[in-house]
FIFIKE-12745 format. One record per residue (C-alpha): residue number from 0; residue in three letters; x, y, z. Coordinates in nm, 2 decimals, decimal comma. Example, Ala and Ser with C-alpha at 12.3 -4.5 7.8 and 13.67 -1.06 7.14 Angstrom:
<0; 'ALA'; <1,23; -0,45; 0,78>>
<1; 'SER'; <1,37; -0,11; 0,71>>
END
This chain:
<0; 'MET'; <-1,78; -0,88; 0,67>>
<1; 'ARG'; <-1,46; -0,68; 0,68>>
<2; 'SER'; <-1,58; -0,47; 0,97>>
<3; 'ALA'; <-1,69; -0,77; 1,16>>
<4; 'ALA'; <-1,34; -0,93; 1,11>>
<5; 'LEU'; <-1,17; -0,61; 1,22>>
<6; 'CYS'; <-1,38; -0,60; 1,54>>
<7; 'LEU'; <-1,31; -0,96; 1,62>>
<8; 'LEU'; <-0,93; -0,92; 1,57>>
<9; 'ALA'; <-0,94; -0,61; 1,79>>
<10; 'LEU'; <-1,12; -0,80; 2,07>>
<11; 'GLN'; <-0,87; -1,08; 2,05>>
<12; 'MET'; <-0,58; -0,85; 2,08>>
<13; 'ARG'; <-0,73; -0,66; 2,38>>
<14; 'ALA'; <-0,83; -0,98; 2,55>>
<15; 'GLY'; <-0,48; -1,15; 2,52>>
<16; 'PRO'; <-0,25; -1,14; 2,82>>
<17; 'ALA'; <0,02; -0,87; 2,79>>
<18; 'SER'; <0,24; -1,08; 3,01>>
<19; 'ALA'; <0,29; -1,34; 2,74>>
<20; 'GLN'; <0,45; -1,07; 2,52>>
<21; 'GLU'; <0,61; -0,89; 2,82>>
<22; 'CYS'; <0,47; -0,56; 2,69>>
<23; 'PRO'; <0,13; -0,40; 2,60>>
<24; 'VAL'; <0,01; -0,53; 2,27>>
<25; 'VAL'; <-0,03; -0,26; 2,00>>
<26; 'GLY'; <-0,11; -0,47; 1,70>>
<27; 'GLN'; <-0,12; -0,82; 1,54>>
<28; 'LEU'; <0,04; -0,98; 1,24>>
<29; 'TYR'; <-0,27; -1,13; 1,08>>
<30; 'SER'; <-0,16; -1,20; 0,73>>
<31; 'ILE'; <0,17; -1,34; 0,59>>
<32; 'ASP'; <0,27; -1,42; 0,24>>
<33; 'GLY'; <0,63; -1,53; 0,18>>
<34; 'GLN'; <0,92; -1,43; 0,41>>
<35; 'VAL'; <0,81; -1,19; 0,68>>
<36; 'GLU'; <1,01; -1,11; 0,99>>
<37; 'VAL'; <0,94; -0,92; 1,31>>
<38; 'ARG'; <1,20; -0,73; 1,51>>
<39; 'HIS'; <1,13; -0,75; 1,89>>
<40; 'LYS'; <1,37; -0,62; 2,14>>
<41; 'GLY'; <1,63; -0,57; 1,87>>
<42; 'ALA'; <1,63; -0,92; 1,73>>
<43; 'TRP'; <1,48; -1,02; 1,40>>
<44; 'GLN'; <1,28; -1,35; 1,39>>
<45; 'ALA'; <1,04; -1,52; 1,15>>
<46; 'GLY'; <0,69; -1,37; 1,18>>
<47; 'ARG'; <0,40; -1,59; 1,29>>
<48; 'LEU'; <0,05; -1,57; 1,18>>
<49; 'ASN'; <-0,16; -1,38; 1,45>>
<50; 'GLN'; <0,16; -1,28; 1,63>>
<51; 'PRO'; <0,10; -1,00; 1,89>>
<52; 'LEU'; <0,32; -0,69; 1,83>>
<53; 'CYS'; <0,45; -0,44; 2,08>>
<54; 'ALA'; <0,55; -0,08; 2,05>>
<55; 'GLN'; <0,89; -0,03; 1,88>>
<56; 'ASP'; <0,85; -0,37; 1,71>>
<57; 'ALA'; <0,92; -0,37; 1,33>>
<58; 'VAL'; <0,78; -0,58; 1,05>>
<59; 'ARG'; <1,00; -0,65; 0,75>>
<60; 'THR'; <0,90; -0,82; 0,42>>
<61; 'SER'; <1,14; -0,98; 0,17>>
<62; 'SER'; <1,11; -0,99; -0,21>>
<63; 'LEU'; <0,78; -1,15; -0,33>>
<64; 'SER'; <0,64; -1,13; 0,02>>
<65; 'ARG'; <0,35; -0,94; 0,18>>
<66; 'ALA'; <0,21; -0,88; 0,53>>
<67; 'ALA'; <-0,08; -0,72; 0,69>>
<68; 'VAL'; <-0,09; -0,57; 1,04>>
<69; 'MET'; <-0,39; -0,47; 1,24>>
<70; 'LEU'; <-0,33; -0,21; 1,51>>
<71; 'THR'; <-0,53; -0,18; 1,83>>
<72; 'SER'; <-0,68; 0,14; 1,68>>
<73; 'GLU'; <-0,83; -0,10; 1,42>>
<74; 'ALA'; <-0,63; 0,06; 1,14>>
<75; 'VAL'; <-0,50; -0,20; 0,90>>
<76; 'LEU'; <-0,16; -0,18; 0,73>>
<77; 'ARG'; <-0,11; -0,37; 0,41>>
<78; 'ILE'; <0,27; -0,40; 0,38>>
<79; 'ASP'; <0,43; -0,44; 0,03>>
<80; 'GLN'; <0,73; -0,65; -0,05>>
<81; 'ASP'; <1,08; -0,53; 0,04>>
<82; 'SER'; <0,94; -0,30; 0,31>>
<83; 'THR'; <1,01; -0,22; 0,67>>
<84; 'VAL'; <0,76; -0,06; 0,90>>
<85; 'VAL'; <0,83; 0,03; 1,27>>
<86; 'LEU'; <0,54; 0,06; 1,52>>
<87; 'THR'; <0,70; 0,35; 1,69>>
<88; 'ASP'; <0,41; 0,47; 1,91>>
<89; 'VAL'; <0,07; 0,32; 1,86>>
<90; 'THR'; <-0,22; 0,44; 2,07>>
<91; 'THR'; <-0,60; 0,40; 2,09>>
<92; 'ASP'; <-0,64; 0,74; 2,26>>
<93; 'VAL'; <-0,82; 0,97; 2,01>>
<94; 'GLN'; <-0,65; 1,27; 2,17>>
<95; 'LYS'; <-0,31; 1,13; 2,07>>
<96; 'ARG'; <-0,14; 1,04; 1,75>>
<97; 'THR'; <-0,01; 0,70; 1,64>>
<98; 'ILE'; <0,35; 0,72; 1,50>>
<99; 'LEU'; <0,49; 0,48; 1,24>>
<100; 'ASP'; <0,83; 0,49; 1,06>>
<101; 'LEU'; <0,85; 0,36; 0,71>>
<102; 'THR'; <1,22; 0,31; 0,64>>
<103; 'ARG'; <1,18; 0,14; 0,30>>
<104; 'GLY'; <0,91; 0,01; 0,07>>
<105; 'ALA'; <0,54; 0,08; 0,09>>
<106; 'PHE'; <0,22; 0,02; 0,28>>
<107; 'GLN'; <-0,15; 0,10; 0,24>>
<108; 'SER'; <-0,35; 0,21; 0,55>>
<109; 'PHE'; <-0,72; 0,20; 0,59>>
<110; 'SER'; <-0,96; 0,21; 0,89>>
<111; 'ARG'; <-1,34; 0,24; 0,95>>
<112; 'GLN'; <-1,30; 0,58; 1,11>>
<113; 'PRO'; <-1,07; 0,87; 1,06>>
<114; 'HIS'; <-0,77; 0,85; 1,30>>
<115; 'SER'; <-0,47; 1,06; 1,38>>
<116; 'LEU'; <-0,16; 0,91; 1,24>>
<117; 'GLU'; <0,19; 1,03; 1,16>>
<118; 'VAL'; <0,42; 0,84; 0,92>>
<119; 'ASN'; <0,79; 0,93; 0,91>>
<120; 'THR'; <1,00; 0,85; 0,60>>
<121; 'PRO'; <1,34; 0,97; 0,48>>
<122; 'TYR'; <1,20; 1,24; 0,25>>
<123; 'LEU'; <0,87; 1,35; 0,40>>
<124; 'ASN'; <0,65; 1,32; 0,71>>
<125; 'ALA'; <0,28; 1,25; 0,67>>
<126; 'ALA'; <0,03; 1,38; 0,92>>
<127; 'VAL'; <-0,29; 1,19; 0,85>>
<128; 'GLN'; <-0,65; 1,27; 0,93>>
<129; 'GLY'; <-0,83; 1,02; 0,71>>
<130; 'THR'; <-0,92; 0,66; 0,66>>
<131; 'GLU'; <-0,72; 0,54; 0,36>>
<132; 'PHE'; <-0,39; 0,63; 0,20>>
<133; 'VAL'; <-0,07; 0,47; 0,05>>
<134; 'ILE'; <0,29; 0,58; 0,10>>
<135; 'ARG'; <0,60; 0,45; -0,07>>
<136; 'THR'; <0,96; 0,54; -0,01>>
<137; 'SER'; <1,26; 0,43; -0,23>>
<138; 'ALA'; <1,61; 0,55; -0,30>>
<139; 'GLY'; <1,59; 0,93; -0,32>>
<140; 'ARG'; <1,21; 0,97; -0,32>>
<141; 'THR'; <0,88; 0,93; -0,12>>
<142; 'ASP'; <0,54; 0,92; -0,29>>
<143; 'LEU'; <0,20; 0,96; -0,11>>
<144; 'THR'; <-0,15; 0,92; -0,24>>
<145; 'THR'; <-0,47; 0,99; -0,04>>
<146; 'PHE'; <-0,79; 0,80; -0,12>>
<147; 'GLU'; <-1,01; 0,92; 0,17>>
<148; 'GLY'; <-0,95; 1,20; 0,41>>
<149; 'THR'; <-0,67; 1,45; 0,42>>
<150; 'VAL'; <-0,29; 1,41; 0,47>>
<151; 'THR'; <-0,04; 1,69; 0,53>>
<152; 'ALA'; <0,29; 1,60; 0,38>>
<153; 'SER'; <0,59; 1,80; 0,50>>
<154; 'ASN'; <0,97; 1,82; 0,53>>
<155; 'ARG'; <1,22; 2,09; 0,60>>
<156; 'SER'; <1,16; 2,25; 0,26>>
<157; 'GLY'; <0,78; 2,29; 0,28>>
<158; 'SER'; <0,45; 2,12; 0,31>>
<159; 'ALA'; <0,14; 2,03; 0,11>>
<160; 'ALA'; <-0,21; 1,93; 0,18>>
<161; 'VAL'; <-0,31; 1,61; 0,00>>
<162; 'SER'; <-0,69; 1,55; -0,03>>
<163; 'SER'; <-0,88; 1,25; -0,16>>
<164; 'GLY'; <-0,76; 1,14; -0,50>>
<165; 'GLN'; <-0,44; 1,35; -0,49>>
<166; 'SER'; <-0,08; 1,25; -0,48>>
<167; 'VAL'; <0,25; 1,42; -0,38>>
<168; 'SER'; <0,61; 1,33; -0,42>>
<169; 'ALA'; <0,93; 1,45; -0,24>>
<170; 'SER'; <1,29; 1,38; -0,30>>
<171; 'GLY'; <1,61; 1,47; -0,12>>
<172; 'GLY'; <1,62; 1,84; -0,04>>
<173; 'GLY'; <1,29; 1,92; -0,22>>
<174; 'ALA'; <0,95; 2,02; -0,08>>
<175; 'PRO'; <0,65; 1,79; -0,14>>
<176; 'ARG'; <0,51; 1,85; -0,49>>
<177; 'PRO'; <0,18; 1,73; -0,64>>
<178; 'TYR'; <0,19; 1,49; -0,93>>
<179; 'VAL'; <-0,09; 1,33; -1,14>>
<180; 'MET'; <-0,15; 0,96; -1,11>>
<181; 'VAL'; <-0,41; 0,83; -1,35>>
<182; 'HIS'; <-0,65; 0,59; -1,17>>
<183; 'PRO'; <-0,44; 0,59; -0,86>>
<184; 'ARG'; <-0,65; 0,32; -0,68>>
<185; 'ASP'; <-0,60; 0,08; -0,97>>
<186; 'ALA'; <-0,22; 0,14; -0,97>>
<187; 'VAL'; <-0,20; 0,07; -0,60>>
<188; 'GLN'; <-0,42; -0,24; -0,62>>
<189; 'TRP'; <-0,19; -0,40; -0,88>>
<190; 'GLY'; <0,13; -0,29; -0,71>>
<191; 'LEU'; <0,05; -0,34; -0,34>>
<192; 'TYR'; <-0,06; -0,65; -0,15>>
<193; 'TYR'; <-0,26; -0,89; -0,34>>
<194; 'PRO'; <-0,21; -1,24; -0,19>>
<195; 'PRO'; <-0,03; -1,45; -0,46>>
<196; 'ILE'; <-0,28; -1,73; -0,48>>
<197; 'LEU'; <-0,37; -1,86; -0,83>>
<198; 'ALA'; <-0,63; -2,12; -0,90>>
<199; 'ILE'; <-0,75; -2,30; -1,21>>
<200; 'SER'; <-1,11; -2,39; -1,16>>
<201; 'GLY'; <-1,20; -2,75; -1,21>>
<202; 'THR'; <-0,84; -2,85; -1,30>>
<203; 'ASN'; <-0,69; -3,17; -1,16>>
<204; 'LEU'; <-0,33; -3,09; -1,07>>
<205; 'GLY'; <-0,24; -3,45; -1,18>>
<206; 'SER'; <-0,34; -3,35; -1,53>>
<207; 'LEU'; <-0,09; -3,07; -1,55>>
<208; 'ARG'; <0,28; -3,11; -1,64>>
<209; 'PRO'; <0,48; -3,16; -1,31>>
<210; 'GLU'; <0,63; -2,81; -1,31>>
<211; 'PHE'; <0,29; -2,64; -1,34>>
<212; 'ALA'; <0,14; -2,85; -1,07>>
<213; 'ALA'; <0,44; -2,78; -0,84>>
<214; 'SER'; <0,42; -2,41; -0,91>>
<215; 'LEU'; <0,04; -2,39; -0,85>>
<216; 'LYS'; <0,08; -2,58; -0,52>>
<217; 'ARG'; <0,35; -2,35; -0,39>>
<218; 'ALA'; <0,16; -2,04; -0,50>>
<219; 'ALA'; <-0,14; -2,17; -0,30>>
<220; 'GLN'; <0,09; -2,20; 0,00>>
<221; 'HIS'; <0,20; -1,84; -0,04>>
<222; 'ASP'; <0,55; -1,95; -0,15>>
<223; 'VAL'; <0,58; -1,71; -0,45>>
<224; 'ALA'; <0,96; -1,76; -0,48>>
<225; 'GLY'; <0,90; -2,13; -0,49>>
<226; 'ALA'; <0,63; -2,09; -0,75>>
<227; 'PHE'; <0,86; -1,90; -0,98>>
<228; 'ALA'; <1,14; -2,15; -0,92>>
<229; 'ALA'; <0,92; -2,45; -1,02>>
<230; 'LEU'; <0,80; -2,27; -1,33>>
<231; 'ALA'; <1,17; -2,20; -1,43>>
<232; 'ALA'; <1,23; -2,57; -1,44>>
<233; 'VAL'; <1,02; -2,60; -1,76>>
<234; 'PRO'; <1,28; -2,64; -2,05>>
<235; 'SER'; <1,30; -2,34; -2,27>>
<236; 'GLY'; <1,21; -2,55; -2,58>>
<237; 'GLU'; <0,89; -2,66; -2,42>>
<238; 'ARG'; <0,75; -2,33; -2,31>>
<239; 'ASP'; <0,42; -2,28; -2,50>>
<240; 'VAL'; <0,14; -2,02; -2,48>>
<241; 'SER'; <0,00; -2,18; -2,16>>
<242; 'PHE'; <0,34; -2,14; -2,00>>
<243; 'TYR'; <0,36; -1,77; -2,07>>
<244; 'ILE'; <0,00; -1,70; -1,98>>
<245; 'TYR'; <0,05; -1,87; -1,64>>
<246; 'GLU'; <0,38; -1,68; -1,59>>
<247; 'ALA'; <0,21; -1,35; -1,67>>
<248; 'ALA'; <-0,07; -1,43; -1,42>>
<249; 'LEU'; <0,19; -1,51; -1,15>>
<250; 'LEU'; <0,37; -1,19; -1,22>>
<251; 'LEU'; <0,04; -0,99; -1,19>>
<252; 'SER'; <-0,04; -1,16; -0,86>>
<253; 'VAL'; <0,27; -1,00; -0,71>>
<254; 'GLY'; <0,23; -0,66; -0,87>>
<255; 'ARG'; <0,50; -0,69; -1,15>>
<256; 'VAL'; <0,26; -0,54; -1,40>>
<257; 'ASP'; <0,52; -0,42; -1,66>>
<258; 'GLU'; <0,68; -0,76; -1,69>>
<259; 'ALA'; <0,34; -0,93; -1,72>>
<260; 'ARG'; <0,23; -0,68; -1,99>>
<261; 'LYS'; <0,54; -0,75; -2,20>>
<262; 'ILE'; <0,48; -1,12; -2,19>>
<263; 'ILE'; <0,11; -1,08; -2,29>>
<264; 'ASP'; <0,21; -0,84; -2,57>>
<265; 'GLN'; <0,46; -1,10; -2,70>>
<266; 'VAL'; <0,20; -1,38; -2,69>>
<267; 'ILE'; <-0,05; -1,16; -2,88>>
<268; 'ALA'; <0,21; -1,06; -3,14>>
<269; 'HIS'; <0,33; -1,41; -3,21>>
<270; 'GLY'; <-0,01; -1,59; -3,18>>
<271; 'PRO'; <-0,08; -1,94; -3,05>>
END
């Protein structure tokens, strides 16, 4: 099903008129959660679902927001919150390399077939010959994990080959160094791009207290910030076990695992 969807999206992008975008289309913004912006010709504007993207366009996500971009090469980028990705040079030519710039935050890339891709970050450059990896850059450090294929991570101080299941990290002035991440795919799945939609099966929203109903409704609309705001309206003296379990679930849905774990630990420690 995922492969069929990717093919359909690729056909839609290739069939669309380039004149409407005034440039060759190199990708499409096909998933938005929260506040997502696109920079086109130097101007930032709110991103639109299925918006065509051009070379040199950038995608920026805010806090508690996510986005997914499909490139014309059929590679998919799942962009984490507080991230900025620039589509520097995207190509479908197998003899050439697609170039992306990750100026902050993180994204996960996967594709059906190995493709040549270069990702530039402040602390290392990644030359990819594979199908799935995740890269994250923050203040003073860039981390890279390969799930399938091989990535060469390099900077002025050295380089390292990163094979399936391996991770490297580089900080200012230092060469990329391997580090051990236990269950790396699990860590990425919790921390990177899971649409913040919660559901309570068979529950009538009218039977819930108003703050819960409002929070669930906003979460279903991908308004995570609004979901937290509605939940915060519950008076502190009326926050019972159900409140904290729901809060933990909402935190998990946006990858804030440590905060969710603390809440669950407190619920277990104090009992119902």
